[in-house]
C-alpha positions as CSV (number, residue, x, y, z in Angstrom):
1,M,116.4,61.7,95.4
2,P,117.7,64.9,96.9
3,T,121.2,65.0,98.2
4,K,122.2,66.4,101.6
5,K,125.0,68.5,100.2
6,P,124.9,72.2,101.1
7,V,124.0,74.5,98.3
8,S,125.8,77.8,97.7
9,I,123.9,81.1,98.1
10,G,124.8,81.9,94.5
11,A,123.2,78.8,93.3
12,L,120.1,79.5,95.3
13,L,119.9,83.0,93.8
14,R,120.3,81.7,90.3
15,A,117.5,79.1,90.8
16,G,114.6,81.2,89.4
17,T,112.0,79.4,91.5
18,S,113.5,79.6,95.0
19,P,112.1,82.0,97.5
20,L,115.5,83.6,97.9
21,A,115.7,84.2,94.2
22,R,112.3,85.8,94.2
23,I,113.3,88.1,97.1
24,S,116.5,89.1,95.4
25,R,114.6,89.8,92.1
26,Q,112.0,92.0,93.9
27,S,114.8,93.9,95.7
28,A,116.6,94.6,92.5
29,E,113.3,95.8,90.9
30,R,112.6,98.2,93.8
31,E,116.1,99.6,93.6
32,Q,115.8,100.1,89.8
33,L,112.5,101.9,90.3
34,A,114.0,104.1,93.0
35,D,116.9,105.0,90.7
36,A,114.5,106.0,88.0
37,L,112.4,108.2,90.3
38,R,115.3,110.1,91.9
39,V,115.2,112.5,89.0
40,A,112.0,114.0,90.4
41,F,113.8,115.1,93.6
42,P,116.3,117.9,94.2
43,G,119.9,116.9,94.8
44,E,119.8,116.9,98.6
45,I,116.8,114.6,98.7
46,K,117.9,112.0,96.1
47,P,120.3,109.9,98.3
48,H,117.6,109.5,101.0
49,L,115.2,107.6,98.7
50,V,115.9,104.0,99.7
51,S,113.3,102.0,97.8
52,A,110.2,102.3,95.7
53,E,107.5,99.9,94.7
54,V,104.0,99.9,93.1
55,R,101.2,98.5,95.2
56,N,97.8,98.4,93.6
57,D,97.0,102.0,92.6
58,R,99.7,103.7,94.7
59,L,103.4,104.3,94.6
60,V,105.2,103.6,97.9
61,L,108.5,105.4,98.5
62,V,110.8,104.5,101.4
63,A,113.0,107.2,102.9
64,D,115.8,106.6,105.3
65,N,114.4,108.9,108.0
66,A,111.3,110.9,108.9
67,V,112.8,114.3,108.0
68,W,113.5,113.3,104.4
69,A,110.2,111.5,104.1
70,A,108.4,114.7,105.0
71,R,110.4,116.6,102.3
72,M,109.6,113.8,99.7
73,R,105.9,114.3,100.2
74,F,106.2,117.8,98.7
75,Y,107.3,116.3,95.4
76,A,104.5,113.7,95.1
77,S,103.1,115.3,91.9
78,D,106.5,115.5,90.3
79,V,107.1,111.8,91.2
80,L,103.8,110.8,89.6
81,K,104.7,112.7,86.4
82,V,108.0,110.8,86.2
83,M,106.2,107.5,87.0
84,A,103.7,108.1,84.2
85,T,106.6,108.0,81.7
86,I,108.1,104.7,83.0
87,H,105.1,102.7,84.2
88,T,102.0,101.5,82.3
89,S,99.4,101.5,85.1
90,V,97.7,104.7,86.4
91,L,98.7,105.5,89.9
92,E,96.4,107.6,92.1
93,R,98.7,108.6,95.0
94,V,102.1,108.5,96.5
95,E,102.7,107.1,99.9
96,V,106.0,107.8,101.7
97,R,107.2,105.5,104.4
98,V,110.2,105.6,106.7
99,R,112.6,102.7,106.8
100,P,112.9,101.1,110.2
101,P,116.1,102.1,112.1
102,Q,119.1,100.1,111.1
103,P,121.3,98.6,113.8
104,A,124.6,100.3,114.3
105,A,127.5,98.5,112.6
C-alpha cells in the first residue's frame, strides 16, 4: 500500500523508471552529445550549441539564437564527420533549430 509521504526530487531522479528520471537521463545524453560535437565548430560558435540529439536519420542541433543557428548550418558536413566517429548509425542530414526565447531572470 503506497504511503502519502512526499518523495524528494533526488529520490525521483534515482528511481530509474520514473518519468522524471527518464527526462533527466535524456537531458544528460543530449548535453554529452553537444559537448562531443562542439569540436566541429570554431571557437566563437561552440558556446552557442545548446543541445544535440539523433532523431531517425538526422542529427538535430539546437542553437541559442537564430544568428548562431545560421552560422552552424555552414558546418553541417564537419559535424557529420565528427558524428560518424562517435555514433553507430548513418545520419543523412543535420537540422539546426533555435531554442525558444528564455524568460528574463
